[in-house]
C-alpha positions as CSV (number, residue, x, y, z in Angstrom):
1,M,151.9,78.3,114.9
2,A,150.0,74.6,115.5
3,L,147.1,76.4,114.9
4,Q,147.6,77.5,111.4
5,I,149.6,74.3,110.4
6,T,146.1,72.5,111.6
7,A,143.7,75.1,109.9
8,L,146.0,74.4,106.4
9,V,146.2,70.9,107.1
10,L,141.9,70.8,108.0
11,L,141.1,73.0,104.7
12,H,143.4,70.5,102.2
13,F,141.1,67.8,103.7
14,F,137.7,69.8,103.9
15,I,138.4,70.5,100.0
16,G,139.4,67.1,99.2
17,S,135.6,65.3,100.7
18,F,134.2,67.0,97.2
19,C,136.2,64.1,95.3
20,S,136.0,61.5,97.8
21,S,135.7,58.8,95.5
22,H,138.6,59.8,93.7
23,A,140.8,60.2,97.1
24,T,140.0,56.4,97.9
25,E,141.1,55.0,94.8
26,D,144.2,56.8,95.3
27,D,144.7,56.0,98.6
28,V,144.0,52.4,97.6
29,R,146.6,52.5,94.8
30,C,149.3,54.1,97.6
31,L,148.8,51.3,99.9
32,K,149.1,48.8,97.1
33,A,152.2,50.6,95.6
34,L,153.8,50.5,98.9
35,K,152.8,46.8,100.0
36,D,154.4,45.6,96.6
37,S,157.8,48.2,96.8
38,F,159.0,46.0,99.8
39,E,160.1,42.9,100.6
40,D,158.3,41.8,104.0
41,P,160.6,38.5,105.4
42,L,158.6,39.3,108.9
43,G,155.0,38.7,107.2
44,Y,153.9,42.1,108.9
45,L,152.2,44.0,105.5
46,N,151.2,40.2,103.8
47,S,149.5,39.6,106.9
48,S,147.2,42.7,107.4
49,W,147.0,44.2,104.1
50,N,144.5,42.4,102.2
51,F,142.9,44.1,99.2
52,N,141.0,41.2,97.9
53,H,137.0,41.9,98.0
54,K,137.1,44.7,99.9
55,S,137.5,47.3,97.5
56,K,133.8,48.8,97.7
57,I,134.0,48.6,101.4
58,E,134.4,52.2,103.1
59,G,137.1,52.4,105.2
60,F,138.3,49.3,105.0
61,I,142.3,49.8,104.5
62,C,141.4,51.8,108.4
63,N,141.8,48.9,109.9
64,F,145.7,48.0,108.3
65,K,148.8,47.7,110.6
66,G,150.0,51.0,110.6
67,V,147.3,52.5,109.0
68,E,146.3,55.4,110.5
69,C,142.5,57.3,108.8
70,W,141.6,60.9,109.0
71,S,137.8,59.1,110.0
72,P,137.5,55.3,110.4
73,D,134.5,54.5,107.7
74,E,136.8,56.8,104.9
75,N,139.6,55.0,102.8
76,K,141.6,58.6,103.4
77,V,144.9,58.1,105.3
78,L,146.3,60.1,107.8
79,N,149.8,58.8,109.3
80,I,151.5,55.4,107.6
81,H,153.7,54.5,111.1
82,L,155.8,51.2,109.3
83,S,158.4,51.4,112.1
84,N,160.5,48.5,113.1
85,M,159.3,45.9,110.3
86,G,162.3,44.4,108.9
87,L,161.6,46.0,105.8
88,K,163.6,45.7,102.8
89,G,163.5,47.5,99.4
90,N,163.5,51.6,98.4
91,F,161.9,54.8,99.5
92,P,158.3,53.7,98.0
93,R,157.6,56.3,95.6
94,G,153.7,55.5,95.0
95,I,153.2,57.3,98.1
96,K,152.5,60.8,96.3
97,Y,149.0,58.6,95.6
98,C,148.2,59.1,99.6
99,T,147.3,62.7,98.6
100,Y,145.7,63.5,102.4
101,L,149.2,61.7,104.2
102,T,150.3,64.0,106.7
103,G,153.0,61.7,108.7
104,L,155.1,58.6,107.2
105,D,157.5,56.6,109.7
106,L,159.5,54.0,108.0
107,S,162.4,54.2,110.8
108,N,164.4,51.1,112.2
109,N,164.0,49.0,108.6
110,R,166.2,47.9,106.3
111,L,165.9,50.3,103.4
112,S,168.4,51.3,100.8
113,G,169.1,53.4,98.1
114,T,168.5,56.9,97.9
115,I,165.9,59.6,99.1
116,P,163.9,61.0,96.1
117,S,165.3,64.6,95.1
118,D,161.3,65.0,94.4
119,I,160.4,64.0,98.2
120,G,158.6,67.6,98.2
121,S,156.2,66.8,95.5
122,L,155.2,63.4,96.8
123,L,154.7,64.4,100.6
124,P,153.8,67.9,99.8
125,F,151.5,67.7,103.0
126,V,153.7,65.8,105.8
127,T,154.1,67.2,109.1
128,T,156.0,64.3,110.1
129,L,158.7,62.4,108.4
130,D,161.1,59.4,110.2
131,L,163.5,57.7,107.9
132,S,166.2,56.8,110.8
133,N,168.0,54.0,111.3
134,N,167.6,52.3,107.7
135,D,170.3,52.3,104.9
136,F,169.8,55.1,103.0
137,S,172.7,56.4,101.0
138,G,173.7,59.7,98.9
139,E,173.1,63.2,99.7
140,I,169.8,64.5,101.2
141,P,167.9,66.2,98.7
142,K,167.2,69.7,98.7
143,G,163.0,68.7,97.7
144,L,162.8,68.4,101.4
145,A,162.9,72.2,101.9
146,N,159.2,72.4,99.6
147,C,157.5,70.6,102.1
148,S,156.8,73.1,104.2
149,Y,154.6,72.0,106.9
150,L,157.4,69.9,108.1
151,N,157.6,70.1,112.1
152,V,159.8,66.5,112.2
153,L,162.5,65.3,110.1
154,K,164.3,62.5,111.3
155,L,167.1,60.8,109.1
156,D,169.6,59.9,111.6
157,H,171.0,56.4,111.9
158,N,171.7,56.1,107.9
159,R,174.7,55.9,105.6
160,L,174.3,59.7,104.1
161,T,176.7,61.9,102.4
162,G,177.5,65.0,101.4
163,N,176.2,68.5,102.6
164,V,173.0,68.9,104.6
165,P,171.2,71.3,102.1
166,E,171.3,74.9,102.9
167,E,168.0,75.5,102.0
168,L,166.4,73.0,104.9
169,R,167.0,76.4,106.5
170,L,163.1,77.4,104.7
171,L,161.6,74.9,107.1
172,S,160.2,77.8,109.3
173,R,157.9,75.0,111.4
174,I,160.8,72.2,111.9
175,N,160.9,71.7,116.0
176,Q,162.5,68.6,116.0
177,F,165.3,67.4,113.3
178,T,168.6,64.9,113.5
179,V,171.1,63.6,110.9
180,A,173.5,61.9,113.3
181,N,175.1,58.9,112.9
182,N,175.6,59.6,109.0
183,I,179.0,60.7,106.7
184,L,178.0,64.6,106.2
185,S,180.2,67.4,106.1
186,G,180.4,71.0,105.3
187,Q,178.0,73.8,106.7
188,V,175.1,73.1,108.3
189,P,172.1,75.3,107.9
190,D,171.0,78.0,110.2
191,F,167.3,76.8,111.7
192,N,167.5,80.0,114.1
193,T,166.0,77.9,116.5
194,S,166.6,76.7,120.3
195,H,165.4,73.1,119.6
196,I,168.3,71.9,117.3
197,T,171.2,71.4,119.0
198,S,174.7,69.7,118.3
199,E,173.2,66.3,118.9
200,S,171.3,66.5,115.7
201,Y,175.1,66.7,114.4
202,A,176.3,63.9,116.4
203,N,179.0,61.3,114.5
204,N,179.5,63.5,112.0
205,P,182.7,65.2,112.8
206,Q,183.2,66.4,109.5
207,L,180.3,69.3,109.8
208,C,180.6,72.7,111.4
209,G,178.6,75.8,112.0
210,G,175.4,76.5,114.0
211,P,175.9,74.7,117.7
212,L,178.8,73.0,116.4
213,G,180.7,76.4,116.1
214,P,182.1,78.4,112.9
215,C,183.8,76.7,110.6
216,H,187.6,77.5,109.9
217,D,189.1,76.5,106.2
218,K,192.6,75.6,108.4
219,K,193.0,72.6,105.4
220,W,193.2,75.6,102.6
221,S,195.4,77.5,104.7
222,N,197.9,74.6,105.9
223,S,198.4,73.7,102.5
224,F,199.1,76.9,101.0
225,K,201.6,77.7,104.0
226,I,203.3,73.8,102.5
227,G,202.8,74.4,99.3
228,F,204.7,77.7,99.2
229,G,207.2,76.7,102.0
230,T,208.1,73.8,99.0
231,G,208.1,76.1,96.3
232,F,210.5,78.3,98.0
233,L,213.0,75.3,99.3
234,V,212.9,73.4,95.9
235,S,213.8,76.5,94.0
236,A,216.5,77.4,95.6
237,I,218.2,74.4,95.6
238,A,217.7,74.2,92.4
239,V,219.1,77.9,91.8
240,F,222.3,76.6,94.2
241,L,223.0,73.2,92.5
242,S,222.1,74.5,88.8
243,F,225.5,77.2,89.3
244,S,227.5,74.1,89.9
245,G,226.0,71.8,87.4
246,S,225.1,69.1,89.1
247,W,221.5,68.5,87.2
248,L,221.6,64.6,88.7
249,K,221.6,65.8,92.3
250,V,218.7,68.7,91.4
251,E,216.4,65.5,90.0
252,M,217.6,63.5,93.6
253,M,217.4,66.4,95.6
254,L,213.5,67.0,94.0
255,K,212.3,63.7,94.6
256,I,213.8,63.7,98.2
257,M,211.9,67.0,98.8
258,R,208.8,65.7,97.8
259,L,208.7,62.6,99.6
260,S,209.3,64.4,102.9
261,M,207.0,67.2,102.2
262,V,204.2,64.1,101.6
263,R,205.6,62.8,104.9
264,K,205.5,65.8,106.6
265,Q,201.1,66.1,105.7
266,N,200.8,62.7,106.8
267,R,202.2,63.6,110.4
268,R,200.1,66.9,110.1
269,K,197.1,64.9,109.5
270,E,197.4,62.6,112.4
271,D,197.9,65.5,114.6
272,D,194.9,67.1,113.9
273,Q,193.0,63.8,113.9
274,L,194.8,63.1,117.4
275,L,193.7,66.6,118.7
276,Q,190.5,65.8,118.2
277,F,190.1,62.7,120.4
278,P,188.2,63.0,123.2
279,T,190.7,62.4,126.3
280,L,189.1,59.0,129.0
281,E,189.8,59.9,132.4
282,H,190.2,56.6,132.9
283,E,192.5,56.1,130.1
284,K,195.2,54.3,132.8
285,E,192.8,51.9,134.1
286,I,191.8,50.5,130.6
287,F,195.3,50.4,129.7
288,Q,195.9,47.9,132.8
289,L,192.7,46.2,131.2
290,E,194.4,45.3,127.9
291,K,195.9,41.9,129.9
292,T,192.6,40.6,130.0
293,V,190.6,42.3,127.6
294,N,191.7,42.2,123.8
295,R,191.6,45.8,122.5
296,L,190.5,45.7,119.0
297,S,190.6,47.0,115.5
298,F,188.2,49.0,114.3
299,S,188.3,48.3,110.8
300,E,188.6,44.5,111.3
301,L,185.1,45.1,113.5
302,C,183.8,47.0,110.5
303,K,184.8,44.3,108.1
304,A,183.3,41.6,110.6
305,T,179.6,43.8,110.5
306,N,179.6,44.4,107.3
307,N,180.6,48.1,107.6
308,F,177.7,48.1,110.4
309,S,175.6,47.0,108.2
310,T,171.7,47.2,108.9
311,D,171.3,44.0,107.9
312,N,173.6,42.9,111.0
313,V,171.5,44.8,113.3
314,I,170.4,42.0,116.4
315,G,168.8,44.7,118.6
316,T,168.4,48.4,119.4
317,G,168.6,49.7,123.1
318,K,168.9,52.8,124.8
319,T,172.4,52.9,125.0
320,G,173.0,51.7,121.8
321,R,172.8,49.4,118.8
322,M,174.1,45.0,118.6
323,Y,175.3,44.1,115.8
324,K,175.8,40.5,114.3
325,A,180.1,40.4,113.6
326,T,181.2,37.1,111.5
327,L,184.9,36.3,111.6
328,P,187.1,34.9,109.0
329,N,186.5,31.7,110.6
330,G,183.0,31.9,110.2
331,R,182.6,32.2,113.7
332,F,180.1,34.8,115.3
333,L,180.3,37.8,117.3
334,A,177.8,40.2,119.2
335,V,179.2,44.0,119.0
336,K,177.6,47.2,120.7
337,R,178.7,50.0,119.0
338,L,177.5,52.8,122.1
339,N,175.4,55.8,121.0
340,D,177.5,59.3,120.8
341,N,175.7,60.8,123.5
342,P,177.3,62.9,126.6
343,H,176.6,59.8,128.6
344,S,178.1,57.3,126.3
345,E,181.7,57.8,127.9
346,S,180.1,56.8,131.4
347,Q,178.5,53.9,130.2
348,F,181.4,52.6,128.3
349,V,183.8,52.8,131.2
350,S,181.2,51.5,133.7
351,E,180.2,48.2,131.9
352,L,184.3,47.5,130.3
353,L,185.5,47.8,134.7
354,A,183.0,45.9,135.3
355,L,182.9,42.8,132.9
356,A,186.5,43.2,132.4
357,R,186.9,42.2,136.4
358,M,183.7,39.9,136.9
359,Q,183.2,35.8,135.1
360,H,180.3,34.0,135.8
361,D,177.9,31.1,134.0
362,N,175.2,34.0,134.3
363,L,177.1,37.4,132.8
364,I,177.9,37.6,129.4
365,P,181.0,37.7,128.4
366,L,183.2,40.6,127.5
367,L,186.1,39.5,125.1
368,G,187.3,42.8,123.4
369,F,186.9,46.6,123.3
370,C,187.6,49.3,121.1
371,M,188.1,53.0,121.0
372,V,188.8,55.1,118.2
373,N,187.8,58.8,117.7
374,D,184.4,58.9,119.0
375,E,183.6,55.3,118.7
376,R,182.9,52.9,121.6
377,L,182.6,49.3,121.2
378,L,182.3,46.5,123.4
379,V,182.4,43.1,122.0
380,Y,180.5,40.3,123.7
381,K,180.1,36.2,122.7
382,H,177.3,35.9,120.1
383,M,174.1,34.7,122.2
384,S,172.1,32.8,119.2
385,N,168.6,33.2,120.9
386,G,168.5,36.7,121.6
387,N,167.1,38.5,124.1
388,L,164.4,37.4,127.0
389,Y,162.3,40.0,126.0
390,D,161.8,38.9,122.4
391,R,161.6,35.3,123.5
392,L,158.5,36.3,125.8
393,H,156.7,39.0,123.3
394,P,156.7,36.9,119.9
395,G,155.9,38.2,116.5
396,E,153.1,37.3,114.9
397,G,152.6,34.0,113.8
398,D,156.0,33.2,116.1
399,T,155.6,29.3,117.5
400,N,158.8,29.7,119.6
401,I,157.0,29.5,122.6
402,L,159.3,29.3,126.1
403,H,157.5,26.4,128.0
404,W,157.6,26.4,131.7
405,P,160.7,24.2,132.7
406,L,162.8,26.7,130.2
407,R,161.3,29.7,132.3
408,V,162.1,28.2,135.4
409,K,165.7,27.8,134.4
410,I,166.2,31.3,132.7
411,A,164.5,32.6,136.2
412,I,167.1,30.6,138.5
413,G,170.6,31.7,136.0
414,I,169.1,35.4,136.2
415,A,168.7,34.6,140.4
416,R,172.0,33.2,140.5
417,G,173.6,35.6,138.4
418,L,172.8,38.4,140.7
419,A,173.4,36.6,143.9
420,W,177.0,36.0,142.8
421,L,177.1,40.2,142.1
422,H,175.3,41.0,145.2
423,H,177.6,38.6,147.8
424,K,181.0,38.7,146.4
425,C,183.4,38.9,149.0
426,I,186.1,41.1,147.4
427,F,183.9,43.5,145.8
428,R,180.0,43.8,145.3
429,V,177.7,45.0,142.5
430,V,174.5,45.9,141.9
431,H,173.5,46.4,138.3
432,R,170.6,48.8,138.6
433,G,168.9,47.9,135.6
434,I,167.9,44.4,135.3
435,S,165.1,43.4,133.0
436,S,163.9,41.1,130.2
437,R,165.8,43.3,127.8
438,S,169.3,43.1,129.8
439,V,168.8,39.0,129.6
440,L,170.4,37.5,126.9
441,L,170.2,33.7,125.9
442,D,172.5,31.4,124.6
443,H,172.1,28.1,122.4
444,Y,170.9,25.9,125.7
445,F,168.9,28.9,126.8
446,E,171.1,29.6,130.1
447,P,170.6,33.8,130.4
448,K,173.4,35.9,130.5
449,I,172.9,39.6,132.6
450,S,173.9,42.3,130.2
451,N,174.0,46.2,130.0
452,F,175.8,46.7,132.5
453,G,176.1,50.4,131.5
454,N,174.5,51.7,134.8
455,T,176.6,49.4,137.1
456,I,177.8,50.6,140.7
457,M,180.5,48.6,142.9
458,S,181.7,48.8,146.7
459,N,183.9,47.8,149.2
460,N,182.7,45.2,151.6
461,G,182.0,47.4,154.4
462,G,180.8,50.3,151.9
463,A,179.6,51.7,148.8
464,M,182.3,53.5,146.6
465,F,181.4,54.2,143.4
466,V,184.3,52.8,140.5
467,Y,182.8,54.8,137.8
468,P,180.3,57.3,138.8
469,N,177.4,58.3,136.2
470,E,176.2,61.7,135.6
471,N,173.1,60.8,137.9
472,D,174.9,60.1,140.5
473,S,175.5,62.8,143.0
474,G,178.3,61.3,145.2
475,L,181.0,58.9,145.2
476,L,180.3,57.5,149.3
477,V,177.1,56.5,151.1
478,N,176.8,54.4,153.5
479,S,176.2,51.1,154.1
480,G,171.9,51.4,154.6
481,V,171.1,53.5,151.4
482,W,173.6,51.6,149.5
483,E,171.1,48.2,150.9
484,S,168.0,50.3,150.5
485,D,168.8,52.3,147.5
486,F,170.6,49.6,145.2
487,V,170.8,46.0,146.2
488,N,167.0,46.1,147.0
489,K,166.2,47.8,143.9
490,D,168.1,44.7,141.9
491,V,165.7,42.5,143.9
492,F,162.6,44.8,143.2
493,D,163.5,44.5,139.2
494,Y,164.2,41.1,139.5
495,G,160.4,40.3,141.0
496,T,159.1,42.1,138.0
497,V,161.2,39.8,135.4
498,L,159.6,37.0,137.3
499,L,155.9,38.8,136.8
500,E,156.6,39.0,133.0
501,L,158.0,35.3,132.8
502,I,154.7,34.4,134.3
503,T,152.1,36.9,132.5
504,G,153.9,37.5,128.9
505,K,153.2,40.8,129.4
506,E,155.5,43.6,130.7
507,T,155.5,45.4,134.4
508,I,151.5,46.1,134.8
509,T,152.1,48.9,137.5
510,S,155.2,51.1,138.5
511,S,153.6,51.9,141.5
512,F,155.3,49.5,144.5
513,S,152.7,49.5,146.7
514,S,149.8,48.9,144.3
515,L,152.1,46.1,142.4
516,Q,151.6,43.6,145.2
517,S,148.4,44.3,146.1
518,I,146.9,43.1,142.6
519,L,150.2,39.8,143.1
520,I,148.3,39.2,146.5
521,E,144.4,39.1,145.0
522,W,146.1,36.5,142.2
523,I,147.1,34.4,144.4
524,S,144.0,34.2,146.6
525,S,142.1,33.6,143.7
526,S,142.8,30.8,141.4
527,C,140.4,32.8,138.8
528,M,142.3,35.6,138.7
529,L,145.5,33.9,138.3
530,N,144.2,31.9,135.1
531,D,143.1,35.3,133.6
532,A,146.7,36.6,134.4
533,I,149.2,33.6,133.6
534,D,150.4,33.5,129.8
535,K,148.0,31.7,127.8
536,P,150.2,28.7,127.2
537,L,150.9,27.9,130.4
538,I,147.5,27.3,131.2
539,G,146.5,23.9,131.8
540,Q,150.6,22.4,131.4
541,G,150.7,20.8,134.9
542,F,152.2,23.3,137.1
543,D,149.6,25.9,137.9
544,G,151.8,24.7,141.8
545,E,154.9,25.8,141.2
546,I,153.7,29.1,138.8
547,L,151.7,30.0,142.1
548,E,155.5,30.0,144.6
549,V,157.6,32.2,141.7
550,L,154.6,34.4,142.2
551,R,154.8,34.3,145.9
552,T,158.4,34.7,145.3
553,A,157.8,37.9,143.2
554,S,155.1,39.3,145.5
555,D,158.2,39.2,147.9
556,C,160.7,40.6,145.9
557,V,158.7,43.7,145.0
558,H,157.6,44.5,148.7
559,P,157.3,48.3,149.0
560,L,159.5,48.4,152.2
561,P,163.1,47.6,150.6
562,Y,164.1,45.8,154.1
563,E,161.1,43.4,153.7
564,R,162.2,42.2,150.2
565,P,164.5,39.0,150.9
566,T,168.3,39.2,149.4
567,M,168.7,37.8,146.1
568,L,171.1,34.4,148.0
569,Q,167.8,33.8,149.7
570,V,165.7,33.9,146.3
571,Y,168.0,31.7,144.1
572,K,167.6,29.0,146.9
573,R,163.3,29.7,147.0
574,I,163.8,29.2,142.7
575,S,166.3,26.5,143.0
576,N,163.9,24.3,145.2
577,I,161.9,24.6,142.3
578,G,164.2,24.0,139.4
579,E,165.0,20.6,141.0
580,R,162.1,19.0,140.4
581,H,163.0,19.6,136.6
582,G,166.4,18.2,136.6
583,I,168.3,22.1,137.2
584,P,170.7,21.2,140.0
585,C,171.6,23.7,142.5
586,D,174.9,25.4,142.5
587,L,176.0,28.5,144.4
588,G,179.8,28.3,143.7
589,L,181.8,31.0,146.7
590,Y,180.0,33.4,148.6
591,C,180.5,35.4,151.1
592,D,178.3,35.1,154.6
593,Q,177.0,38.0,155.5
594,D,178.0,38.2,158.8
595,A,181.7,37.4,157.8
596,A,181.3,40.3,155.4
597,N,181.6,43.0,157.7
598,T,184.5,41.3,159.9
599,G,186.5,41.1,157.3
600,G,185.1,39.4,154.5
601,E,185.9,35.6,155.0
602,I,184.9,33.5,152.4
603,L,183.0,30.2,152.8
604,E,182.0,27.3,150.5
605,I,178.6,26.5,150.2
606,E,178.3,22.9,149.9
607,T,176.2,21.9,146.8
608,E,173.8,19.5,147.7
609,H,173.2,21.6,151.1
610,C,172.1,24.7,149.3
611,C,168.7,24.9,148.7
612,N,167.7,23.6,152.0
């Protein structure tokens, strides 16, 4: 089948080569129309798509950001990838002039309006269409069935309503399809393929059929029974009272019966909804946590996020999307809406149980949670400077560069938070997901560790998981495994964050042994070090400190887990550098490691001596 698709598309391409000049004009016209139809607040298209004085240069549009051509020296657009560019506007009808287009990706933007009903004639040869994570509304057009070459169709995370058109089953080549997280209802089409599962329709509770199971018209049956029963009772009462001549009583009784039946119908609806509520294994524990964490109203969170508008999205991760919420008093919150998948329940409970019990200056403050139907939401204090990853990898034209003293402050805060988690007396915690994406920055660039969905805890003598995730095989492990596989993995991950702070790049390699070898080469060669570190840090007078942090990072990523330092040791080393920039060392209360094995005595470490 793949060969047939390739042959058909290539046939279309070669036929089109006989009118290349006309195709060139059309493709340029297509991209001009796209640029004109979008608002481009981040400037991606304005900075890259320059049509001035180049109309006679063959292939110039192939250098545009997000544009892929059939050949680099011909203006024939093969694919357009404009994902995650902050674009606003409606679906671009000018796309019809890209007559050779086989792939269109407009995902993760802020596009709105409806999907054109004649989309099949706008994109007749498209094999991949991704409109996910936007704000499209209205019905899914039947015309998509005319895009007969489609292999991939993604419409998830929009506000689409109505049915999934039965005509889509005619897409015989489809192998990836998702309409999850919309407001769809009715029976889904039978694609007759195992590639499309119930996850393709997730978070659309009114859908049925196909992999979701058979549809049952319960509402009609219940309505018939209720109507018949109501009519029979009302008629009997009316006949009885008519013989007694009490017409006033008849009217009053009819009103009472109508009101009673309406209430009964409402109770029936509530009962049906309760039957659809997912069961929660730790409901009792969460009930106890309400004493310290607020259970918030879903309707209020909808209102605060403007019905979870894409305009309020401030981050998207593996577990869900983060929204900015505005309270009536003008204050801001951050609301994480977890994805509806088999693992979301464990991630929700793990993060809730962890953060509800832990409060520290370098952990994200959890303010509340919400559980309604399939919705799982966690509410945090809003962090105005976003996450560390975005700060280290700014977009084009972004002048907000993190200078070295701020990077040191951030490194110290992360180390302090991890040391507190690892060396707390009553129970110890491992994060298992430390990265620049899981570190948020407040107004003062104080780091806050977040994303506790994979966290596990132990008592001070062993490792008992409070809420095991699906990938964890057991509830108890010995202390050796706890240290090597969990605690020291956090240390390794912290080392990669230090590297990202130094180089401005993501982790170079995932191999433990090769990563440390690279760092040792950098440490021994000033030329290699200058090539590796982030450009804004070069020549700023901090080379000695950068080298110190690099040595600490090298120790953290040692290939042998037991050769890595503890986070308490790491924190002391990094804090020595921080003191030169006026950042005080402040450990607070920790467990002494020997005491932890003999009863967990808490020792207070004096602040003025904690970094010696």
